[in-house]
C-alpha atoms as one frame of an Amber mdcrd trajectory, in Angstrom:
protein
  81.037  24.530-162.753  78.223  26.791-162.738  79.373  30.660-162.992  77.722
  32.925-160.601  75.970  36.284-161.806  76.712  39.378-160.077  75.456  42.761
-159.456  76.460  45.164-162.374  76.901  47.975-159.939  79.020  45.921-157.415
  81.692  44.481-159.469  83.464  46.696-162.211  85.206  44.091-163.922  81.733
  42.170-164.624  80.078  45.789-165.618  83.108  46.042-168.362  83.019  42.614
-169.525  79.220  42.959-170.330  79.427  45.900-172.657  82.391  44.441-174.274
  80.567  41.398-174.994  77.516  43.472-175.953  79.633  45.296-178.541  81.374
  42.232-180.160  77.983  40.192-180.426  76.719  43.502-182.099  79.532  43.189
-184.650  79.577  39.540-185.053  77.764  39.173-188.395  75.409  35.805-188.583
  74.776  33.335-191.320  71.092  35.005-191.353  70.024  37.595-193.199  66.399
  39.633-192.780  64.996  37.265-195.404  62.682  35.041-193.942  62.327  37.192
-190.391  59.324  39.291-191.590  61.914  42.628-191.467  60.993  45.089-194.537
  63.635  47.074-195.549  67.404  46.310-197.492  68.212  42.433-196.970  71.208
  43.115-194.910  72.687  40.701-192.507  71.960  40.623-188.997  73.999  40.622
-185.732  74.329  37.728-183.287  73.166  40.305-181.084  70.085  41.484-183.298
  68.992  38.002-183.212  67.863  37.971-180.317  65.656  41.092-181.052  64.225
  39.478-183.637  63.274  36.169-181.525  61.851  38.225-178.849  59.559  40.322
-180.784  58.415  37.565-182.753  57.821  35.605-179.518  55.523  38.870-178.579
  53.493  38.555-181.771  52.752  34.784-181.634  49.791  34.388-179.744  48.371
  31.462-177.426  46.019  30.294-178.420  46.378  31.985-182.152  43.194  32.556
-181.827  40.157  33.767-179.491  42.639  35.461-177.245  41.589  38.623-175.934
  44.520  39.567-173.044  47.227  38.457-176.000  48.817  35.930-174.151  51.713
  34.825-176.407  54.724  32.421-176.224  56.744  34.550-174.414  54.213  36.979
-171.948  51.158  37.529-170.378  51.287  33.760-169.319  52.975  31.282-167.089
  55.445  30.877-169.932  56.795  34.306-168.934  59.226  33.207-166.342  61.122
  29.890-168.035  61.013  31.622-171.283  63.034  34.817-170.694  65.309  32.456
-168.827  66.261  30.499-171.816  66.804  33.680-173.579  69.127  35.092-170.623
  71.169  32.048-170.724  71.889  31.815-174.827  73.154  35.183-174.213  75.232
  34.182-171.562  76.407  31.339-173.613  76.911  33.419-176.332  78.929  36.535
-174.324  80.846  33.496-173.138  82.123  32.453-176.512  82.703  35.921-177.592
  84.391  37.035-174.719  86.484  33.814-174.530  85.391  33.880-170.983  83.404
  30.241-169.646  83.354  31.856-166.180  81.064  35.171-166.896  77.854  35.773
-165.714  75.221  37.781-166.737  74.956  40.153-164.619  71.853  42.082-163.289
  70.834  45.145-161.799  68.882  45.342-158.559  65.905  47.861-159.560  64.392
  47.822-156.392  67.471  49.121-154.477  66.928  52.226-156.934  63.288  52.670
-156.385  64.299  53.225-153.172  65.631  56.703-154.145  63.770  59.862-154.841
  62.508  60.063-158.322  64.943  62.668-159.342  67.608  60.255-158.126  66.487
  57.392-159.904  66.736  58.823-163.563  70.828  59.732-162.001  71.543  56.905
-160.627  75.150  54.886-161.053  73.578  52.701-163.697  72.970  55.744-166.052
  76.371  57.018-165.578  79.062  57.517-168.566  80.991  54.536-167.102  78.249
  52.040-167.168  74.959  51.916-169.212  75.061  55.856-170.221  71.910  58.114
-169.652  68.814  59.265-171.611  68.109  60.881-174.844  67.254  60.535-178.901
  69.784  59.169-179.386  71.821  58.520-176.062  75.280  60.287-176.409  77.307
  58.740-173.065  78.669  55.467-172.222  79.598  52.910-174.331  76.453  52.431
-176.008  76.490  55.928-177.034  75.478  56.848-180.916  78.123  58.752-182.943
  77.101  59.333-186.838  80.731  59.582-187.835  82.035  56.257-186.176  80.441
  52.890-187.819  81.028  51.070-185.226  79.341  52.744-182.328  76.322  51.197
-181.464  73.392  51.600-183.848  69.894  49.838-183.784  69.217  47.774-186.630
  65.856  46.537-186.161  62.879  48.345-184.646  58.847  46.794-184.201  55.891
  48.488-186.033  52.594  49.484-185.030  51.402  45.960-186.262  54.206  43.614
-184.743  56.266  43.466-187.378  59.675  45.113-187.853  62.021  46.984-190.195
  65.505  47.791-190.654  66.570  51.140-189.755  70.121  52.386-188.749  69.982
  54.758-185.794  70.975  55.575-182.309  69.603  54.053-179.366  67.162  55.630
-176.803  65.823  55.622-174.125  64.089  58.397-171.656  64.398  57.819-168.616
  61.600  58.656-166.182  59.584  60.261-168.805  56.671  58.054-168.434  56.795
  57.106-165.087  59.172  58.698-162.568  60.061  55.471-159.995  61.249  52.105
-160.508  59.279  49.386-158.204  60.258  48.874-154.963  61.333  46.398-152.045
  57.983  46.059-150.724  56.745  44.907-153.587  59.400  42.274-154.372  58.392
  41.175-151.027  54.870  41.051-151.831  55.743  38.669-155.075  57.851  36.155
-152.950  55.112  35.916-150.682  52.430  34.261-153.042  52.228  31.151-152.643
  51.034  29.744-156.211  53.229  30.948-159.437  50.217  30.992-161.448  46.586
  29.687-161.586  43.454  29.029-164.108  43.074  31.978-166.544  46.809  32.129
-167.075  46.735  35.536-168.108  46.974  38.967-166.890  43.982  38.935-164.301
  45.126  35.887-162.530  46.549  35.997-158.897  49.758  34.606-158.149  53.530
  35.559-157.900  53.985  35.486-162.016  51.167  37.936-162.060  53.063  40.279
-159.853  56.671  39.313-161.147  55.764  40.201-164.456  53.761  43.354-163.645
  50.030  43.242-164.326  49.312  43.227-161.032  50.697  46.007-158.762  50.997
  45.638-154.882  50.995  49.500-154.457  48.681  50.833-156.875  46.609  48.848
-159.125  46.179  51.305-161.344  49.821  51.251-162.140  52.669  48.686-163.602
  54.651  46.884-161.161  57.978  45.265-161.101  59.086  43.541-164.497  56.497
  45.887-166.615  57.329  49.249-164.435  60.680  48.980-165.598  60.397  48.667
-169.050  57.842  51.786-168.438  60.344  54.090-166.787  63.258  53.371-169.426
  61.286  54.109-172.521  62.314  54.838-175.400  64.029  51.211-177.312  62.769
  49.513-174.322  59.030  49.979-174.607  58.237  47.771-178.206  58.721  44.365
-178.707  62.230  44.834-180.152  63.328  46.126-176.279  66.432  43.804-176.476
  67.797  46.192-178.827  68.682  47.990-175.278  71.517  45.846-173.103  69.971
  47.076-170.264  66.881  44.408-171.099  69.721  41.973-169.945  70.074  43.397
-166.708  66.540  44.055-166.154  65.766  40.271-167.078  68.503  39.052-165.097
  66.814  40.540-162.173  63.638  39.303-162.625  65.149  35.631-162.929  66.879
  36.127-159.772  63.444  37.039-158.357  62.102  34.161-159.889  64.979  31.765
-158.312  64.392  33.302-154.875  60.604  32.048-155.329  61.727  28.762-156.288
  64.155  28.084-153.260  61.290  29.441-150.956  58.036  27.508-152.732  59.455
  24.680-154.431  60.517  23.951-157.777  57.004  24.070-159.236  55.550  25.370
-162.282  51.827  25.302-163.517  50.064  24.421-166.174  51.012  20.913-166.266
  50.986  18.230-169.152  47.387  17.725-168.842  46.231  21.520-169.733  44.374
  21.339-173.138  45.601  22.239-176.389  44.332  25.767-175.717  47.437  26.640
-173.654  49.846  24.738-175.806  53.196  26.307-175.588  52.326  27.644-171.907
  52.721  23.736-170.445  55.251  22.370-168.493  56.636  20.165-171.043  56.162
  22.714-174.317  59.426  23.696-175.937  60.537  26.775-176.041  61.782  26.861
-179.731  65.275  29.083-179.685  66.808  30.255-183.339  69.912  30.454-181.449
  70.585  27.127-179.951  69.026  24.789-178.139  65.874  25.356-176.294  64.122
  24.448-173.457  60.937  23.317-171.637  59.680  24.951-168.069  60.464  21.809
-166.388  63.706  21.708-167.465  64.780  25.133-166.596  63.208  24.899-162.883
  66.690  23.961-161.644  69.321  25.984-163.019  72.064  25.302-160.236  74.613
  23.652-162.249  74.815  26.528-165.213  74.078  29.618-162.311  74.058  31.059
-159.364  73.153  34.322-157.802  75.759  36.592-155.425  72.490  37.252-153.293
  68.970  36.477-153.564  66.519  38.420-152.050  64.484  37.680-149.067
């Protein structure tokens, strides 16, 4: 039976289970160590949660194609694969949360950031999501909420993997960092979501940050409100800042709430325009990793191709979709 993904601000039970599950995955040691994962520092074991951080960062560093790629299209971003790649990641996180919570009915929650985008700039950084009973607020490190850092408590939430300027990773041990509204003071607005959902094509030849279509609107390289600023998904990362800025952005649990809402918008587009995806399997080798039947490889469980995740109604649904 399909689980239902709900707005984290509308269901306190889902909110509390999400934070509980994240902490359980953070404390769960895996069979994997940093050895072989291109992380400098002590050869410590990683948690299950940290493996998602490593996977995301490595995907960002895997260019498609590997050479002659000035716009940096990679195996998870800046191209058509953006929506299905993150859908696979969310499904695997959801499965792991269900496992550690012993709750197969748990659905990964989303944060409707466009609803907060209707608030004033000052209100957006103080919205309910950032309350101490939800995700906590700003800081370096943050000291409120379930992911607050406490130097004397080894069980408090700690960032253990960080990206470097060269795209590699290193072992660290510090608290989570956020700078809400510091780099850009407003979130996306509902009008920008409406503009994205009105796009008739998913993506177009060029398949990068400059092409027209829904994917580029959703990812945020094309902003309907201001072409000189990031939109939708990208804008959310910039608004939060701190650990949401680099390729290791899944360090911040809000990453999953952001991307669950991204996926919710994609699902709305699929229902409105048809369950289609381009490029198809006839595209050339230069688009390997972006085509409809190319596998999304995961170190955390079974991957899938874009075709296989175009219809996930038997796995999960959303309580409400944007119009």
